[in-house]
C-alpha positions as CSV (number, residue, x, y, z in Angstrom):
1,M,87.9,136.7,25.8
2,K,85.7,134.3,27.7
3,K,86.5,131.5,25.2
4,D,90.3,132.1,25.8
5,T,89.8,132.0,29.6
6,K,88.0,128.6,29.3
7,I,90.8,127.2,27.2
8,V,93.4,128.2,29.8
9,I,91.4,126.7,32.6
10,L,90.9,123.5,30.7
11,L,94.7,123.3,30.0
12,A,95.4,123.9,33.7
13,V,93.1,121.1,34.7
14,L,94.6,118.8,32.1
15,L,98.1,119.6,33.4
16,V,97.1,118.9,37.0
17,C,95.6,115.5,35.9
18,V,98.8,114.6,34.1
19,I,101.0,115.5,37.1
20,A,98.7,113.5,39.4
21,Y,98.8,110.5,37.1
22,R,102.6,110.6,36.9
23,L,102.9,110.9,40.7
24,T,100.5,108.0,41.2
25,G,102.6,105.9,38.9
26,F,105.8,106.9,40.7
27,Y,104.5,106.1,44.2
28,N,103.0,102.8,43.0
29,E,106.3,101.8,41.4
30,K,108.1,102.9,44.6
31,N,105.7,100.9,46.8
32,E,106.2,97.7,44.8
33,E,108.5,95.2,46.4
34,T,112.1,96.2,45.6
35,P,114.6,93.4,45.1
36,T,117.4,93.4,47.7
37,I,121.1,92.7,47.3
38,D,122.8,90.8,50.2
39,F,126.2,92.2,49.6
40,V,127.6,91.1,52.9
41,T,126.7,88.4,55.4
42,I,127.3,89.0,59.1
43,N,125.8,86.9,61.9
44,Q,124.7,89.0,64.9
45,E,125.9,86.4,67.4
46,D,129.4,86.5,66.0
47,I,129.9,90.3,66.5
48,V,132.2,91.1,69.4
49,Q,133.0,94.7,68.7
50,I,131.1,97.7,67.2
51,S,132.7,101.0,66.4
52,W,131.1,104.2,65.0
53,N,131.7,107.9,65.0
54,H,129.3,110.7,65.9
55,S,130.1,114.4,65.6
56,G,133.8,113.6,65.2
57,I,134.0,111.4,68.3
58,E,134.6,107.6,67.9
59,Y,132.9,105.1,70.2
60,T,133.6,101.4,70.6
61,I,131.7,98.8,72.5
62,N,132.8,95.2,72.8
63,N,131.2,91.9,73.9
64,E,133.8,89.3,74.4
65,T,132.4,88.1,77.7
66,G,128.7,87.9,76.8
67,V,128.1,91.4,78.2
68,W,128.5,94.7,76.3
69,H,131.1,97.1,77.6
70,W,132.2,100.6,76.5
71,T,135.9,100.6,75.9
72,G,136.2,104.1,77.3
73,D,135.0,102.8,80.8
74,D,134.2,99.3,81.8
75,D,132.0,100.7,84.6
76,F,129.7,102.3,82.1
77,P,126.3,100.5,82.2
78,V,125.6,99.7,78.6
79,D,122.0,99.0,77.7
80,E,122.2,95.4,76.5
81,E,119.1,95.7,74.4
82,Q,120.2,98.8,72.5
83,A,123.7,97.3,71.9
84,D,122.1,94.1,70.5
85,N,119.9,96.3,68.3
86,L,123.1,97.9,66.8
87,A,124.6,94.4,66.2
88,Q,121.3,93.4,64.5
89,E,121.7,96.3,62.0
90,F,124.8,94.6,60.5
91,A,122.9,91.3,60.2
92,D,119.9,93.0,58.5
93,I,121.8,95.2,56.1
94,T,120.9,94.9,52.4
95,A,121.2,97.1,49.3
96,T,118.7,97.9,46.5
97,R,121.3,98.9,43.9
98,E,124.9,98.1,43.1
99,L,126.9,100.8,41.3
100,D,130.4,100.6,39.8
101,E,133.0,102.7,41.5
102,E,133.4,105.9,39.6
103,D,133.8,109.4,40.8
104,L,133.5,109.0,44.6
105,S,132.9,112.7,45.1
106,E,129.7,112.4,43.3
107,Y,128.4,110.2,46.1
108,G,130.0,111.9,49.0
109,L,132.4,109.0,49.5
110,D,135.7,110.7,48.6
111,D,136.3,112.4,51.9
112,S,133.6,110.9,54.2
113,D,134.6,110.5,57.8
114,I,131.5,108.6,58.8
115,T,132.5,104.9,59.2
116,I,130.7,102.1,61.0
117,E,132.6,98.9,61.8
118,A,131.8,95.4,63.1
119,V,134.4,92.9,64.2
120,T,133.5,89.2,64.6
121,S,134.8,86.6,67.0
122,G,136.7,85.1,64.0
123,G,138.7,88.4,63.6
124,E,136.9,89.6,60.5
125,S,136.5,93.3,60.2
126,Y,133.7,94.9,58.2
127,I,134.1,98.7,57.7
128,F,131.2,100.6,56.1
129,T,131.9,104.1,54.8
130,I,128.7,106.2,54.6
131,G,128.3,108.7,51.8
132,D,125.5,111.2,50.8
133,E,121.9,110.4,51.2
134,N,119.6,110.1,48.2
135,E,116.6,112.1,49.4
136,L,114.4,110.7,46.7
137,T,114.8,107.1,47.9
138,N,115.9,107.7,51.5
139,E,119.0,105.7,51.0
140,N,122.7,106.3,51.6
141,Y,125.6,105.6,49.2
142,V,127.7,103.1,51.1
143,M,131.1,101.4,50.4
144,I,132.5,98.4,52.3
145,D,136.3,98.0,52.6
146,G,137.6,95.5,50.2
147,S,134.9,96.1,47.6
148,E,135.0,98.3,44.5
149,K,131.2,98.7,44.4
150,I,129.0,101.4,45.7
151,Y,125.7,100.2,47.3
152,M,122.5,102.0,48.0
153,V,121.4,101.2,51.6
154,D,118.4,102.3,53.5
155,S,119.2,105.4,55.5
156,S,118.0,103.6,58.7
157,F,121.3,101.8,58.8
158,A,123.4,105.0,59.2
159,S,120.8,106.8,61.4
160,A,120.9,103.9,63.9
161,F,124.4,104.9,64.7
162,E,123.7,108.6,65.1
163,K,124.1,108.5,68.8
164,T,126.7,109.1,71.5
165,I,127.6,106.6,74.2
166,D,125.3,108.3,76.6
167,D,122.4,107.2,74.4
168,L,123.4,103.6,75.2
169,L,123.4,104.2,79.0
170,K,121.2,101.8,80.9
171,M,119.3,103.7,83.7
172,E,118.2,101.8,86.8
173,E,114.6,100.7,87.4
174,I,113.0,101.7,90.6
175,P,112.1,98.6,92.6
176,Q,108.4,97.9,92.3
177,V,106.3,97.4,95.4
178,T,103.1,95.6,94.5
179,D,101.2,95.9,97.8
180,V,102.2,99.2,99.4
181,N,101.5,99.2,103.2
182,K,103.8,102.0,104.4
183,I,105.2,105.3,103.2
184,H,108.0,106.7,105.4
185,M,109.6,110.1,104.7
186,V,112.4,111.8,106.5
187,I,112.7,115.5,105.4
188,E,115.9,117.4,106.0
189,G,117.1,114.9,108.5
190,D,114.6,115.4,111.3
191,M,111.0,115.8,110.1
192,V,109.4,112.3,109.8
193,K,106.1,111.6,108.0
194,E,104.8,108.1,108.1
195,Y,101.6,106.7,106.6
196,T,100.6,103.1,107.3
197,K,97.9,100.7,106.2
198,S,96.2,98.5,108.8
199,E,95.1,94.9,108.2
200,D,91.6,96.1,107.3
201,G,93.0,98.3,104.6
202,T,92.6,101.6,106.4
203,W,95.4,104.2,105.9
204,T,96.3,106.4,108.9
205,D,99.1,108.9,109.9
206,G,98.9,107.4,113.4
207,T,96.0,109.6,114.5
208,Q,93.8,110.4,111.5
209,T,92.2,108.2,108.8
210,L,93.5,109.0,105.4
211,D,92.0,108.7,101.9
212,E,93.1,105.4,100.4
213,Q,93.1,106.7,96.8
214,K,95.2,109.8,97.7
215,V,97.8,107.7,99.6
216,T,98.0,105.2,96.8
217,S,98.5,108.0,94.3
218,L,101.3,109.4,96.5
219,A,103.1,106.1,96.6
220,N,102.8,105.8,92.8
221,K,104.4,109.2,92.3
222,F,107.6,107.8,93.7
223,L,107.4,104.3,92.3
224,N,106.8,105.7,88.8
225,L,109.3,108.5,89.1
226,S,111.1,109.2,85.8
227,W,114.8,109.9,85.6
228,E,115.2,112.9,83.3
229,R,119.0,112.4,82.8
230,C,121.8,110.5,84.4
231,E,124.1,113.1,86.0
232,N,126.8,110.6,87.0
233,Y,126.8,106.8,86.5
234,N,129.5,106.0,89.0
235,A,129.6,108.8,91.5
236,D,132.2,108.5,94.4
237,D,131.6,109.9,97.9
238,A,133.0,113.3,96.9
239,I,130.6,113.7,94.0
240,K,127.7,112.5,96.1
241,S,128.6,115.1,98.8
242,E,128.9,117.8,96.1
243,K,125.4,117.0,94.9
244,G,124.1,117.1,98.5
245,F,123.6,113.4,99.3
246,D,125.7,113.5,102.5
247,N,122.8,115.5,103.9
248,P,119.8,114.6,101.6
249,Y,116.8,116.8,101.4
250,A,114.5,113.7,101.7
251,V,114.7,110.0,102.1
252,V,111.5,108.3,101.0
253,T,110.9,104.6,101.7
254,I,107.9,102.8,100.1
255,S,107.3,99.4,101.8
256,G,105.0,96.5,100.9
257,S,104.2,92.9,101.6
258,N,106.8,90.2,101.1
259,D,109.5,92.6,102.2
260,E,109.3,94.6,99.0
261,E,110.9,98.0,99.5
262,A,112.0,101.0,97.4
263,V,114.2,103.7,99.0
264,L,114.9,106.9,97.1
265,L,117.1,109.8,98.2
266,F,116.6,113.3,97.0
267,A,119.2,116.1,97.3
268,K,119.7,119.7,96.1
269,D,123.0,121.3,95.2
270,E,123.9,124.9,95.9
271,Y,122.1,126.0,92.8
272,G,118.8,124.4,93.7
273,V,119.0,121.6,91.1
274,L,117.2,118.5,92.3
275,Y,118.9,115.1,92.2
276,A,117.7,111.6,93.1
277,K,119.3,108.2,93.5
278,L,118.4,104.8,94.8
279,D,119.8,103.8,98.2
280,G,123.1,102.0,97.8
281,S,123.6,103.1,94.2
282,N,126.3,105.2,92.7
283,M,124.1,106.5,89.8
284,I,122.8,110.0,90.3
285,Y,119.9,111.4,88.2
286,N,118.3,114.7,87.5
287,V,114.5,114.7,88.3
288,N,111.7,117.1,87.7
289,L,111.0,119.6,90.5
290,D,107.4,118.5,90.5
291,I,108.2,115.6,92.8
292,L,108.8,118.2,95.6
293,D,105.0,118.6,95.8
294,S,104.8,114.9,96.8
295,I,107.7,115.2,99.2
296,D,106.2,118.2,101.0
297,I,102.7,116.8,101.2
298,T,101.0,116.9,104.6
299,S,98.5,114.6,106.4
300,E,95.8,117.3,105.8
301,D,96.4,116.9,102.0
302,L,95.6,113.2,102.4
303,L,92.4,113.5,104.4
304,P,89.2,112.4,102.7
305,D,87.3,115.1,101.0
306,P,84.5,116.5,103.2
307,E,81.0,115.4,102.2
308,E,78.8,118.0,100.7
309,E,76.4,119.3,103.3
310,T,72.8,120.2,102.4
311,T,72.4,123.9,102.9
312,E,69.8,125.3,105.3
313,T,68.0,127.0,102.3
314,D,67.7,123.7,100.5
315,E,66.3,122.0,103.6
316,T,63.7,124.8,104.1
317,S,62.7,124.5,100.5
318,A,62.4,120.8,100.7
319,D,60.3,121.1,103.9
320,G,58.1,123.7,102.2
321,E,57.5,121.5,99.2
322,T,56.6,118.6,101.4
323,Q,54.2,120.7,103.5
324,Q,52.6,122.0,100.3
325,E,52.1,118.5,99.0
326,E,50.5,117.4,102.3
327,N,48.1,120.4,102.2
328,Q,47.1,119.6,98.6
329,S,46.5,116.0,99.6
330,E,44.2,117.0,102.4
331,E,42.2,119.3,100.1
């Protein structure tokens, strides 16, 4: 019985070794440089229009004037870098295998509604139809209009276009103030809080000296504020009023040397949602409620931490030890 058990164990170990060997060979083969097929040539700088669909909705951006625009709304602020990255996807596309067109349903290409298109300044249109993904190689089966071939293309090409137009929205950057010397806050239209730095670098609220590190940290909370989401990229006066900006909860101005300045407005709607915008901008953002702690801060919160005082007990103990040492010295 023991002999049979040993044989089973040895066979199991042998099987594991064979599987490990085969897997090692597979991964080594996969990691070897794979030859690529340049089945289409598109220059990024020639692309003037890109179209793709996501969740059944088609999006198109164009660049006939040197600036990317969304055809759905010319006022939409397209992120130029992200748009350029999409154009680069067409310039970089290659395949690892070329298959003869057979049964398209076998590759998910018979009824695919996922298409990606690039149009060049010369009027050439390149339409790619995306089929199923081969999970073993992380590639999609792709066809290009005008060709009877099926190509295996890295799945990163298709995944690069798995986005809505909102993913291409360019949010504004908060103006940076390199040498902050004043923080001015108006709360609910009448409460004013102002912290200023004198020429010797001392921060005060007009009557009390404040902790420099705490005030600097406060300024950075506003200058490094993150927009969570763009609520509206081109709000009119009615929308601004609806969000509460006709009577903002707070107006925060961070000033610095060389006339640098950042002015942020904060507002709440009837549901308590907190919004923010830059002064003079039509873009409204959602922001985290944590920023309210910085808006509601007081001068007392910015005072230097009190120094630790030596307790009376410690002083007595120290005096006792000193007296004891003196007595021992005299003896």
